[in-house]
All heavy atoms as a GROMACS GRO file, in nm:
protein
  550
    1MET      N    1  -7.084   2.292   0.504
    1MET     CA    2  -7.019   2.393   0.427
    1MET      C    3  -7.116   2.452   0.325
    1MET      O    4  -7.083   2.543   0.255
    1MET     CB    5  -6.898   2.335   0.354
    1MET     CG    6  -6.798   2.254   0.439
    1MET     SD    7  -6.778   2.302   0.606
    1MET     CE    8  -6.805   2.150   0.689
    2ARG      N    9  -7.234   2.393   0.321
    2ARG     CA   10  -7.334   2.437   0.224
    2ARG      C   11  -7.428   2.538   0.288
    2ARG      O   12  -7.446   2.541   0.409
    2ARG     CB   13  -7.414   2.315   0.177
    2ARG     CG   14  -7.324   2.212   0.110
    2ARG     CD   15  -7.388   2.076   0.102
    2ARG     NE   16  -7.498   2.077   0.005
    2ARG     CZ   17  -7.597   1.990   0.008
    2ARG    NH1   18  -7.604   1.898   0.102
    2ARG    NH2   19  -7.692   1.995  -0.081
    3SER      N   20  -7.491   2.618   0.203
    3SER     CA   21  -7.591   2.713   0.252
    3SER      C   22  -7.713   2.634   0.298
    3SER      O   23  -7.729   2.516   0.265
    3SER     CB   24  -7.630   2.812   0.142
    3SER     OG   25  -7.705   2.744   0.042
    4LYS      N   26  -7.802   2.700   0.371
    4LYS     CA   27  -7.924   2.633   0.417
    4LYS      C   28  -8.006   2.581   0.299
    4LYS      O   29  -8.059   2.471   0.304
    4LYS     CB   30  -8.008   2.728   0.502
    4LYS     CG   31  -7.952   2.752   0.638
    4LYS     CD   32  -8.042   2.843   0.720
    4LYS     CE   33  -7.979   2.870   0.856
    4LYS     NZ   34  -8.065   2.954   0.940
    5GLY      N   35  -8.013   2.660   0.193
    5GLY     CA   36  -8.088   2.619   0.074
    5GLY      C   37  -8.027   2.498   0.005
    5GLY      O   38  -8.098   2.407  -0.038
    6GLU      N   39  -7.894   2.496  -0.005
    6GLU     CA   40  -7.825   2.382  -0.065
    6GLU      C   41  -7.849   2.256   0.018
    6GLU      O   42  -7.877   2.150  -0.036
    6GLU     CB   43  -7.675   2.409  -0.075
    6GLU     CG   44  -7.638   2.513  -0.178
    6GLU     CD   45  -7.494   2.560  -0.167
    6GLU    OE1   46  -7.425   2.530  -0.066
    6GLU    OE2   47  -7.449   2.626  -0.260
    7TYR      N   48  -7.837   2.269   0.148
    7TYR     CA   49  -7.855   2.156   0.238
    7TYR      C   50  -7.998   2.103   0.230
    7TYR      O   51  -8.020   1.982   0.228
    7TYR     CB   52  -7.820   2.197   0.380
    7TYR     CG   53  -7.815   2.084   0.479
    7TYR    CD1   54  -7.708   1.996   0.481
    7TYR    CD2   55  -7.917   2.066   0.571
    7TYR    CE1   56  -7.702   1.892   0.573
    7TYR    CE2   57  -7.913   1.963   0.664
    7TYR     CZ   58  -7.805   1.876   0.664
    7TYR     OH   59  -7.800   1.773   0.755
    8ALA      N   60  -8.094   2.193   0.221
    8ALA     CA   61  -8.235   2.153   0.214
    8ALA      C   62  -8.265   2.076   0.086
    8ALA      O   63  -8.357   1.995   0.081
    8ALA     CB   64  -8.325   2.275   0.226
    9SER      N   65  -8.185   2.099  -0.019
    9SER     CA   66  -8.210   2.032  -0.146
    9SER      C   67  -8.161   1.887  -0.147
    9SER      O   68  -8.189   1.813  -0.240
    9SER     CB   69  -8.145   2.110  -0.262
    9SER     OG   70  -8.004   2.098  -0.256
   10GLY      N   71  -8.090   1.846  -0.045
   10GLY     CA   72  -8.044   1.708  -0.034
   10GLY      C   73  -7.926   1.697   0.060
   10GLY      O   74  -7.838   1.782   0.058
   11ALA      N   75  -7.929   1.594   0.144
   11ALA     CA   76  -7.821   1.573   0.240
   11ALA      C   77  -7.820   1.428   0.285
   11ALA      O   78  -7.921   1.358   0.276
   11ALA     CB   79  -7.839   1.664   0.361
   12THR      N   80  -7.708   1.383   0.333
   12THR     CA   81  -7.694   1.249   0.388
   12THR      C   82  -7.763   1.245   0.524
   12THR      O   83  -7.740   1.334   0.606
   12THR     CB   84  -7.545   1.213   0.402
   12THR    OG1   85  -7.484   1.217   0.274
   12THR    CG2   86  -7.527   1.076   0.462
   13PRO      N   87  -7.846   1.146   0.550
   13PRO     CA   88  -7.911   1.136   0.681
   13PRO      C   89  -7.808   1.139   0.795
   13PRO      O   90  -7.706   1.071   0.787
   13PRO     CB   91  -7.985   1.002   0.675
   13PRO     CG   92  -8.008   0.979   0.529
   13PRO     CD   93  -7.886   1.037   0.460
   14GLY      N   94  -7.835   1.219   0.895
   14GLY     CA   95  -7.746   1.230   1.009
   14GLY      C   96  -7.632   1.328   0.992
   14GLY      O   97  -7.554   1.349   1.084
   15SER      N   98  -7.623   1.388   0.873
   15SER     CA   99  -7.514   1.484   0.849
   15SER      C  100  -7.542   1.616   0.920
   15SER      O  101  -7.655   1.644   0.961
   15SER     CB  102  -7.497   1.508   0.699
   15SER     OG  103  -7.612   1.570   0.645
   16LYS      N  104  -7.439   1.694   0.937
   16LYS     CA  105  -7.449   1.826   0.999
   16LYS      C  106  -7.418   1.931   0.893
   16LYS      O  107  -7.325   1.915   0.814
   16LYS     CB  108  -7.348   1.842   1.112
   16LYS     CG  109  -7.356   1.735   1.218
   16LYS     CD  110  -7.469   1.760   1.311
   16LYS     CE  111  -7.466   1.657   1.423
   16LYS     NZ  112  -7.593   1.632   1.480
   17ASN      N  113  -7.493   2.039   0.894
   17ASN     CA  114  -7.466   2.149   0.801
   17ASN      C  115  -7.403   2.264   0.879
   17ASN      O  116  -7.467   2.323   0.965
   17ASN     CB  117  -7.594   2.196   0.733
   17ASN     CG  118  -7.565   2.305   0.632
   17ASN    OD1  119  -7.470   2.297   0.557
   17ASN    ND2  120  -7.648   2.407   0.630
   18ILE      N  121  -7.277   2.291   0.849
   18ILE     CA  122  -7.207   2.403   0.911
   18ILE      C  123  -7.153   2.490   0.798
   18ILE      O  124  -7.055   2.452   0.733
   18ILE     CB  125  -7.093   2.355   1.003
   18ILE    CG1  126  -7.147   2.260   1.110
   18ILE    CG2  127  -7.022   2.475   1.065
   18ILE    CD1  128  -7.041   2.192   1.193
   19PRO      N  129  -7.216   2.603   0.770
   19PRO     CA  130  -7.168   2.690   0.663
   19PRO      C  131  -7.024   2.737   0.689
   19PRO      O  132  -6.983   2.755   0.804
   19PRO     CB  133  -7.266   2.808   0.666
   19PRO     CG  134  -7.391   2.750   0.725
   19PRO     CD  135  -7.341   2.652   0.827
   20LEU      N  136  -6.948   2.754   0.584
   20LEU     CA  137  -6.807   2.792   0.593
   20LEU      C  138  -6.781   2.912   0.685
   20LEU      O  139  -6.689   2.906   0.766
   20LEU     CB  140  -6.750   2.818   0.454
   20LEU     CG  141  -6.602   2.853   0.448
   20LEU    CD1  142  -6.515   2.744   0.512
   20LEU    CD2  143  -6.560   2.878   0.304
   21PRO      N  144  -6.860   3.019   0.682
   21PRO     CA  145  -6.832   3.132   0.771
   21PRO      C  146  -6.840   3.096   0.920
   21PRO      O  147  -6.786   3.168   1.003
   21PRO     CB  148  -6.939   3.235   0.736
   21PRO     CG  149  -6.980   3.202   0.596
   21PRO     CD  150  -6.969   3.052   0.588
   22GLN      N  151  -6.903   2.984   0.954
   22GLN     CA  152  -6.917   2.944   1.094
   22GLN      C  153  -6.818   2.836   1.136
   22GLN      O  154  -6.815   2.796   1.252
   22GLN     CB  155  -7.058   2.893   1.119
   22GLN     CG  156  -7.165   2.996   1.097
   22GLN     CD  157  -7.304   2.936   1.108
   22GLN    OE1  158  -7.322   2.822   1.148
   22GLN    NE2  159  -7.404   3.014   1.068
   23ILE      N  160  -6.736   2.788   1.044
   23ILE     CA  161  -6.652   2.671   1.071
   23ILE      C  162  -6.558   2.693   1.189
   23ILE      O  163  -6.541   2.604   1.273
   23ILE     CB  164  -6.577   2.625   0.943
   23ILE    CG1  165  -6.528   2.480   0.958
   23ILE    CG2  166  -6.462   2.714   0.909
   23ILE    CD1  167  -6.634   2.380   0.939
   24ASN      N  168  -6.496   2.809   1.198
   24ASN     CA  169  -6.402   2.834   1.307
   24ASN      C  170  -6.469   2.834   1.444
   24ASN      O  171  -6.406   2.797   1.543
   24ASN     CB  172  -6.325   2.964   1.285
   24ASN     CG  173  -6.212   2.947   1.187
   24ASN    OD1  174  -6.132   2.855   1.199
   24ASN    ND2  175  -6.206   3.035   1.088
   25THR      N  176  -6.594   2.874   1.450
   25THR     CA  177  -6.664   2.877   1.579
   25THR      C  178  -6.717   2.739   1.618
   25THR      O  179  -6.763   2.722   1.731
   25THR     CB  180  -6.781   2.978   1.577
   25THR    OG1  181  -6.879   2.935   1.482
   25THR    CG2  182  -6.732   3.117   1.543
   26LYS      N  183  -6.713   2.644   1.528
   26LYS     CA  184  -6.767   2.510   1.553
   26LYS      C  185  -6.659   2.403   1.569
   26LYS      O  186  -6.691   2.285   1.583
   26LYS     CB  187  -6.860   2.469   1.438
   26LYS     CG  188  -6.979   2.561   1.419
   26LYS     CD  189  -7.077   2.548   1.531
   26LYS     CE  190  -7.202   2.631   1.504
   26LYS     NZ  191  -7.303   2.612   1.604
   27VAL      N  192  -6.531   2.441   1.569
   27VAL     CA  193  -6.422   2.345   1.574
   27VAL      C  194  -6.433   2.253   1.696
   27VAL      O  195  -6.421   2.131   1.685
   27VAL     CB  196  -6.285   2.415   1.568
   27VAL    CG1  197  -6.172   2.320   1.602
   27VAL    CG2  198  -6.264   2.476   1.429
   28GLU      N  199  -6.455   2.309   1.812
   28GLU     CA  200  -6.462   2.226   1.934
   28GLU      C  201  -6.581   2.130   1.928
   28GLU      O  202  -6.570   2.014   1.970
   28GLU     CB  203  -6.467   2.313   2.060
   28GLU     CG  204  -6.338   2.388   2.086
   28GLU     CD  205  -6.215   2.298   2.089
   28GLU    OE1  206  -6.220   2.190   2.154
   28GLU    OE2  207  -6.113   2.334   2.027
   29GLU      N  208  -6.693   2.176   1.876
   29GLU     CA  209  -6.811   2.091   1.860
   29GLU      C  210  -6.780   1.975   1.766
   29GLU      O  211  -6.818   1.860   1.791
   29GLU     CB  212  -6.926   2.175   1.806
   29GLU     CG  213  -7.055   2.101   1.783
   29GLU     CD  214  -7.163   2.192   1.726
   29GLU    OE1  215  -7.170   2.310   1.762
   29GLU    OE2  216  -7.242   2.141   1.645
   30ILE      N  217  -6.710   2.004   1.657
   30ILE     CA  218  -6.673   1.902   1.559
   30ILE      C  219  -6.575   1.802   1.621
   30ILE      O  220  -6.588   1.681   1.602
   30ILE     CB  221  -6.615   1.967   1.432
   30ILE    CG1  222  -6.724   2.050   1.363
   30ILE    CG2  223  -6.559   1.862   1.337
   30ILE    CD1  224  -6.672   2.144   1.256
   31LYS      N  225  -6.479   1.851   1.698
   31LYS     CA  226  -6.383   1.762   1.764
   31LYS      C  227  -6.456   1.666   1.858
   31LYS      O  228  -6.419   1.548   1.868
   31LYS     CB  229  -6.280   1.842   1.841
   31LYS     CG  230  -6.173   1.902   1.755
   31LYS     CD  231  -6.068   1.972   1.840
   31LYS     CE  232  -5.957   2.029   1.753
   31LYS     NZ  233  -5.853   2.094   1.835
   32LYS      N  234  -6.559   1.713   1.928
   32LYS     CA  235  -6.632   1.629   2.022
   32LYS      C  236  -6.707   1.515   1.953
   32LYS      O  237  -6.739   1.414   2.016
   32LYS     CB  238  -6.731   1.714   2.103
   32LYS     CG  239  -6.662   1.801   2.206
   32LYS     CD  240  -6.762   1.885   2.282
   32LYS     CE  241  -6.690   1.978   2.378
   32LYS     NZ  242  -6.785   2.066   2.448
   33MET      N  243  -6.734   1.528   1.823
   33MET     CA  244  -6.800   1.420   1.749
   33MET      C  245  -6.708   1.298   1.741
   33MET      O  246  -6.755   1.186   1.725
   33MET     CB  247  -6.837   1.466   1.609
   33MET     CG  248  -6.948   1.566   1.604
   33MET     SD  249  -6.984   1.605   1.432
   33MET     CE  250  -7.038   1.774   1.448
   34ASN      N  251  -6.577   1.323   1.746
   34ASN     CA  252  -6.477   1.217   1.743
   34ASN      C  253  -6.495   1.123   1.624
   34ASN      O  254  -6.491   1.000   1.639
   34ASN     CB  255  -6.477   1.139   1.875
   34ASN     CG  256  -6.347   1.065   1.897
   34ASN    OD1  257  -6.242   1.109   1.852
   34ASN    ND2  258  -6.354   0.953   1.965
   35LYS      N  259  -6.520   1.183   1.507
   35LYS     CA  260  -6.539   1.107   1.384
   35LYS      C  261  -6.467   1.180   1.272
   35LYS      O  262  -6.454   1.302   1.274
   35LYS     CB  263  -6.688   1.099   1.348
   35LYS     CG  264  -6.771   1.022   1.445
   35LYS     CD  265  -6.916   1.022   1.399
   35LYS     CE  266  -7.002   0.944   1.497
   35LYS     NZ  267  -7.141   0.938   1.454
   36PRO      N  268  -6.425   1.106   1.168
   36PRO     CA  269  -6.371   1.174   1.050
   36PRO      C  270  -6.482   1.256   0.985
   36PRO      O  271  -6.600   1.224   0.995
   36PRO     CB  272  -6.328   1.059   0.958
   36PRO     CG  273  -6.334   0.936   1.040
   36PRO     CD  274  -6.423   0.962   1.157
   37VAL      N  275  -6.443   1.363   0.917
   37VAL     CA  276  -6.537   1.456   0.856
   37VAL      C  277  -6.517   1.457   0.705
   37VAL      O  278  -6.403   1.458   0.657
   37VAL     CB  279  -6.517   1.599   0.912
   37VAL    CG1  280  -6.603   1.700   0.840
   37VAL    CG2  281  -6.542   1.601   1.061
   38ILE      N  282  -6.627   1.456   0.631
   38ILE     CA  283  -6.624   1.478   0.486
   38ILE      C  284  -6.694   1.609   0.461
   38ILE      O  285  -6.811   1.626   0.497
   38ILE     CB  286  -6.694   1.366   0.408
   38ILE    CG1  287  -6.628   1.231   0.436
   38ILE    CG2  288  -6.693   1.397   0.258
   38ILE    CD1  289  -6.703   1.113   0.376
   39THR      N  290  -6.624   1.704   0.401
   39THR     CA  291  -6.685   1.833   0.370
   39THR      C  292  -6.739   1.831   0.228
   39THR      O  293  -6.688   1.760   0.142
   39THR     CB  294  -6.583   1.948   0.384
   39THR    OG1  295  -6.475   1.925   0.294
   39THR    CG2  296  -6.529   1.957   0.527
   40CYS      N  297  -6.846   1.906   0.204
   40CYS     CA  298  -6.897   1.922   0.068
   40CYS      C  299  -6.970   2.055   0.057
   40CYS      O  300  -7.005   2.116   0.157
   40CYS     CB  301  -6.988   1.806   0.028
   40CYS     SG  302  -7.150   1.805   0.103
   41CYS      N  303  -6.987   2.100  -0.065
   41CYS     CA  304  -7.062   2.223  -0.094
   41CYS      C  305  -7.122   2.205  -0.234
   41CYS      O  306  -7.138   2.092  -0.279
   41CYS     CB  307  -6.970   2.346  -0.083
   41CYS     SG  308  -6.835   2.350  -0.202
   42ALA      N  309  -7.150   2.312  -0.302
   42ALA     CA  310  -7.208   2.299  -0.435
   42ALA      C  311  -7.103   2.260  -0.540
   42ALA      O  312  -7.126   2.170  -0.621
   42ALA     CB  313  -7.277   2.429  -0.476
   43SER      N  314  -6.988   2.323  -0.535
   43SER     CA  315  -6.887   2.297  -0.639
   43SER      C  316  -6.759   2.233  -0.589
   43SER      O  317  -6.682   2.179  -0.667
   43SER     CB  318  -6.850   2.429  -0.708
   43SER     OG  319  -6.779   2.512  -0.617
   44GLY      N  320  -6.732   2.243  -0.459
   44GLY     CA  321  -6.608   2.190  -0.404
   44GLY      C  322  -6.511   2.296  -0.357
   44GLY      O  323  -6.411   2.265  -0.292
   45MET      N  324  -6.539   2.421  -0.386
   45MET     CA  325  -6.448   2.530  -0.347
   45MET      C  326  -6.456   2.558  -0.197
   45MET      O  327  -6.355   2.561  -0.128
   45MET     CB  328  -6.477   2.657  -0.426
   45MET     CG  329  -6.454   2.645  -0.576
   45MET     SD  330  -6.281   2.615  -0.616
   45MET     CE  331  -6.213   2.773  -0.575
   46ARG      N  332  -6.576   2.580  -0.146
   46ARG     CA  333  -6.591   2.607  -0.001
   46ARG      C  334  -6.554   2.485   0.081
   46ARG      O  335  -6.493   2.497   0.188
   46ARG     CB  336  -6.735   2.649   0.031
   46ARG     CG  337  -6.769   2.788  -0.021
   46ARG     CD  338  -6.916   2.816  -0.007
   46ARG     NE  339  -6.985   2.732  -0.106
   46ARG     CZ  340  -7.113   2.701  -0.103
   46ARG    NH1  341  -7.191   2.744  -0.006
   46ARG    NH2  342  -7.167   2.626  -0.196
   47SER      N  343  -6.587   2.367   0.032
   47SER     CA  344  -6.554   2.246   0.107
   47SER      C  345  -6.403   2.226   0.114
   47SER      O  346  -6.352   2.176   0.215
   47SER     CB  347  -6.623   2.124   0.047
   47SER     OG  348  -6.585   2.104  -0.087
   48SER      N  349  -6.331   2.267   0.013
   48SER     CA  350  -6.185   2.261   0.016
   48SER      C  351  -6.130   2.353   0.124
   48SER      O  352  -6.041   2.315   0.201
   48SER     CB  353  -6.128   2.299  -0.121
   48SER     OG  354  -5.988   2.301  -0.117
   49SER      N  355  -6.183   2.472   0.131
   49SER     CA  356  -6.140   2.568   0.235
   49SER      C  357  -6.174   2.514   0.374
   49SER      O  358  -6.092   2.522   0.465
   49SER     CB  359  -6.208   2.703   0.215
   49SER     OG  360  -6.169   2.762   0.094
   50ALA      N  361  -6.293   2.460   0.389
   50ALA     CA  362  -6.335   2.407   0.519
   50ALA      C  363  -6.247   2.289   0.560
   50ALA      O  364  -6.206   2.280   0.676
   50ALA     CB  365  -6.481   2.365   0.514
   51ALA      N  366  -6.216   2.201   0.467
   51ALA     CA  367  -6.131   2.087   0.498
   51ALA      C  368  -5.992   2.133   0.543
   51ALA      O  369  -5.936   2.078   0.638
   51ALA     CB  370  -6.120   1.994   0.378
   52ALA      N  371  -5.940   2.234   0.478
   52ALA     CA  372  -5.808   2.287   0.516
   52ALA      C  373  -5.811   2.343   0.658
   52ALA      O  374  -5.719   2.319   0.737
   52ALA     CB  375  -5.764   2.394   0.417
   53VAL      N  376  -5.917   2.415   0.692
   53VAL     CA  377  -5.930   2.470   0.827
   53VAL      C  378  -5.938   2.357   0.929
   53VAL      O  379  -5.867   2.357   1.030
   53VAL     CB  380  -6.056   2.561   0.839
   53VAL    CG1  381  -6.085   2.595   0.985
   53VAL    CG2  382  -6.038   2.687   0.757
   54LEU      N  383  -6.022   2.259   0.904
   54LEU     CA  384  -6.039   2.149   0.998
   54LEU      C  385  -5.911   2.068   1.015
   54LEU      O  386  -5.873   2.033   1.126
   54LEU     CB  387  -6.155   2.059   0.954
   54LEU     CG  388  -6.292   2.125   0.955
   54LEU    CD1  389  -6.397   2.030   0.899
   54LEU    CD2  390  -6.331   2.172   1.094
   55LYS      N  391  -5.842   2.041   0.905
   55LYS     CA  392  -5.715   1.969   0.913
   55LYS      C  393  -5.614   2.047   0.996
   55LYS      O  394  -5.539   1.989   1.074
   55LYS     CB  395  -5.660   1.941   0.774
   55LYS     CG  396  -5.733   1.832   0.701
   55LYS     CD  397  -5.677   1.811   0.562
   55LYS     CE  398  -5.756   1.707   0.485
   55LYS     NZ  399  -5.706   1.690   0.347
   56SER      N  400  -5.612   2.179   0.978
   56SER     CA  401  -5.516   2.261   1.053
   56SER      C  402  -5.546   2.260   1.203
   56SER      O  403  -5.460   2.291   1.284
   56SER     CB  404  -5.515   2.405   1.000
   56SER     OG  405  -5.629   2.478   1.044
   57LYS      N  406  -5.669   2.223   1.239
   57LYS     CA  407  -5.710   2.215   1.380
   57LYS      C  408  -5.699   2.072   1.434
   57LYS      O  409  -5.744   2.042   1.543
   57LYS     CB  410  -5.854   2.265   1.397
   57LYS     CG  411  -5.880   2.404   1.345
   57LYS     CD  412  -5.806   2.508   1.427
   57LYS     CE  413  -5.845   2.648   1.376
   57LYS     NZ  414  -5.780   2.752   1.451
   58GLY      N  415  -5.642   1.982   1.352
   58GLY     CA  416  -5.619   1.845   1.397
   58GLY      C  417  -5.736   1.752   1.380
   58GLY      O  418  -5.741   1.645   1.441
   59ILE      N  419  -5.831   1.786   1.296
   59ILE     CA  420  -5.949   1.703   1.272
   59ILE      C  421  -5.926   1.621   1.146
   59ILE      O  422  -5.888   1.676   1.041
   59ILE     CB  423  -6.076   1.790   1.258
   59ILE    CG1  424  -6.101   1.864   1.391
   59ILE    CG2  425  -6.196   1.707   1.217
   59ILE    CD1  426  -6.209   1.970   1.384
   60GLU      N  427  -5.949   1.491   1.155
   60GLU     CA  428  -5.937   1.405   1.037
   60GLU      C  429  -6.048   1.443   0.940
   60GLU      O  430  -6.167   1.437   0.973
   60GLU     CB  431  -5.951   1.258   1.078
   60GLU     CG  432  -5.929   1.163   0.964
   60GLU     CD  433  -5.944   1.016   1.006
   60GLU    OE1  434  -5.950   0.988   1.127
   60GLU    OE2  435  -5.950   0.932   0.916
   61CYS      N  436  -6.010   1.483   0.821
   61CYS     CA  437  -6.107   1.543   0.729
   61CYS      C  438  -6.066   1.520   0.585
   61CYS      O  439  -5.947   1.514   0.553
   61CYS     CB  440  -6.112   1.692   0.760
   61CYS     SG  441  -6.234   1.782   0.666
   62MET      N  442  -6.166   1.509   0.497
   62MET     CA  443  -6.139   1.507   0.353
   62MET      C  444  -6.243   1.591   0.281
   62MET      O  445  -6.356   1.606   0.327
   62MET     CB  446  -6.138   1.365   0.298
   62MET     CG  447  -6.272   1.297   0.294
   62MET     SD  448  -6.273   1.144   0.201
   62MET     CE  449  -6.280   1.205   0.034
   63ASN      N  450  -6.202   1.648   0.171
   63ASN     CA  451  -6.292   1.728   0.088
   63ASN      C  452  -6.369   1.635  -0.004
   63ASN      O  453  -6.312   1.571  -0.091
   63ASN     CB  454  -6.212   1.830   0.007
   63ASN     CG  455  -6.299   1.912  -0.085
   63ASN    OD1  456  -6.421   1.912  -0.075
   63ASN    ND2  457  -6.237   1.984  -0.176
   64GLY      N  458  -6.501   1.627   0.017
   64GLY     CA  459  -6.586   1.545  -0.069
   64GLY      C  460  -6.624   1.614  -0.198
   64GLY      O  461  -6.683   1.552  -0.286
   65GLY      N  462  -6.591   1.743  -0.211
   65GLY     CA  463  -6.621   1.817  -0.333
   65GLY      C  464  -6.766   1.862  -0.340
   65GLY      O  465  -6.829   1.888  -0.239
   66GLY      N  466  -6.817   1.867  -0.460
   66GLY     CA  467  -6.955   1.910  -0.482
   66GLY      C  468  -7.055   1.805  -0.437
   66GLY      O  469  -7.030   1.685  -0.450
   67TRP      N  470  -7.169   1.849  -0.384
   67TRP     CA  471  -7.270   1.758  -0.330
   67TRP      C  472  -7.321   1.660  -0.434
   67TRP      O  473  -7.336   1.541  -0.406
   67TRP     CB  474  -7.386   1.834  -0.268
   67TRP     CG  475  -7.502   1.744  -0.239
   67TRP    CD1  476  -7.625   1.746  -0.298
   67TRP    CD2  477  -7.506   1.635  -0.147
   67TRP    NE1  478  -7.705   1.645  -0.249
   67TRP    CE2  479  -7.633   1.575  -0.156
   67TRP    CE3  480  -7.413   1.579  -0.059
   67TRP    CZ2  481  -7.670   1.465  -0.079
   67TRP    CZ3  482  -7.451   1.469   0.017
   67TRP    CH2  483  -7.578   1.414   0.006
   68PHE      N  484  -7.349   1.703  -0.554
   68PHE     CA  485  -7.406   1.613  -0.654
   68PHE      C  486  -7.314   1.494  -0.678
   68PHE      O  487  -7.358   1.378  -0.673
   68PHE     CB  488  -7.436   1.685  -0.786
   68PHE     CG  489  -7.492   1.592  -0.891
   68PHE    CD1  490  -7.625   1.553  -0.885
   68PHE    CD2  491  -7.412   1.543  -0.992
   68PHE    CE1  492  -7.676   1.464  -0.979
   68PHE    CE2  493  -7.463   1.455  -1.087
   68PHE     CZ  494  -7.595   1.415  -1.081
   69ASN      N  495  -7.187   1.521  -0.701
   69ASN     CA  496  -7.092   1.411  -0.725
   69ASN      C  497  -7.074   1.324  -0.600
   69ASN      O  498  -7.068   1.202  -0.611
   69ASN     CB  499  -6.956   1.465  -0.772
   69ASN     CG  500  -6.963   1.522  -0.911
   69ASN    OD1  501  -7.043   1.478  -0.993
   69ASN    ND2  502  -6.879   1.619  -0.939
   70LEU      N  503  -7.066   1.387  -0.486
   70LEU     CA  504  -7.051   1.312  -0.362
   70LEU      C  505  -7.172   1.223  -0.337
   70LEU      O  506  -7.157   1.106  -0.301
   70LEU     CB  507  -7.029   1.405  -0.244
   70LEU     CG  508  -7.012   1.338  -0.107
   70LEU    CD1  509  -6.892   1.243  -0.105
   70LEU    CD2  510  -6.999   1.444   0.003
   71SER      N  511  -7.290   1.275  -0.358
   71SER     CA  512  -7.411   1.196  -0.333
   71SER      C  513  -7.417   1.073  -0.424
   71SER      O  514  -7.465   0.967  -0.384
   71SER     CB  515  -7.538   1.281  -0.350
   71SER     OG  516  -7.556   1.320  -0.484
   72GLN      N  517  -7.366   1.085  -0.546
   72GLN     CA  518  -7.362   0.971  -0.638
   72GLN      C  519  -7.268   0.862  -0.586
   72GLN      O  520  -7.294   0.744  -0.601
   72GLN     CB  521  -7.319   1.016  -0.778
   72GLN     CG  522  -7.411   1.118  -0.842
   72GLN     CD  523  -7.552   1.067  -0.857
   72GLN    OE1  524  -7.575   0.960  -0.912
   72GLN    NE2  525  -7.650   1.142  -0.808
   73LYS      N  526  -7.158   0.904  -0.524
   73LYS     CA  527  -7.060   0.808  -0.472
   73LYS      C  528  -7.112   0.740  -0.345
   73LYS      O  529  -7.076   0.626  -0.317
   73LYS     CB  530  -6.930   0.879  -0.441
   73LYS     CG  531  -6.857   0.928  -0.564
   73LYS     CD  532  -6.733   1.007  -0.528
   73LYS     CE  533  -6.669   1.068  -0.651
   73LYS     NZ  534  -6.558   1.154  -0.617
   74LEU      N  535  -7.194   0.811  -0.267
   74LEU     CA  536  -7.243   0.757  -0.141
   74LEU      C  537  -7.359   0.660  -0.159
   74LEU      O  538  -7.389   0.581  -0.071
   74LEU     CB  539  -7.285   0.871  -0.047
   74LEU     CG  540  -7.173   0.964  -0.002
   74LEU    CD1  541  -7.231   1.078   0.079
   74LEU    CD2  542  -7.068   0.888   0.078
   75ASN      N  543  -7.427   0.668  -0.272
   75ASN     CA  544  -7.543   0.581  -0.295
   75ASN      C  545  -7.505   0.454  -0.365
   75ASN      O  546  -7.413   0.427  -0.420
   75ASN     CB  547  -7.650   0.654  -0.376
   75ASN     CG  548  -7.712   0.765  -0.295
   75ASN    OD1  549  -7.728   0.752  -0.174
   75ASN    ND2  550  -7.744   0.873  -0.358
   0.00000   0.00000   0.00000
């Protein structure tokens, strides 16, 4: 859900970067991962929108909020 620049500044190893404008075109690809999804962005606004879209498509998903706060929780 982050821009390329945001993602390049830090990401969880093995994570996928799918910017919000592309989320609807990637739903089937995400479903094939067969894993729960945690969305994040810079502030939590785009990740909230992305999580809502994914949930509406039947994907187990939660909004991780902003990357900085999420990264602190993951470490």
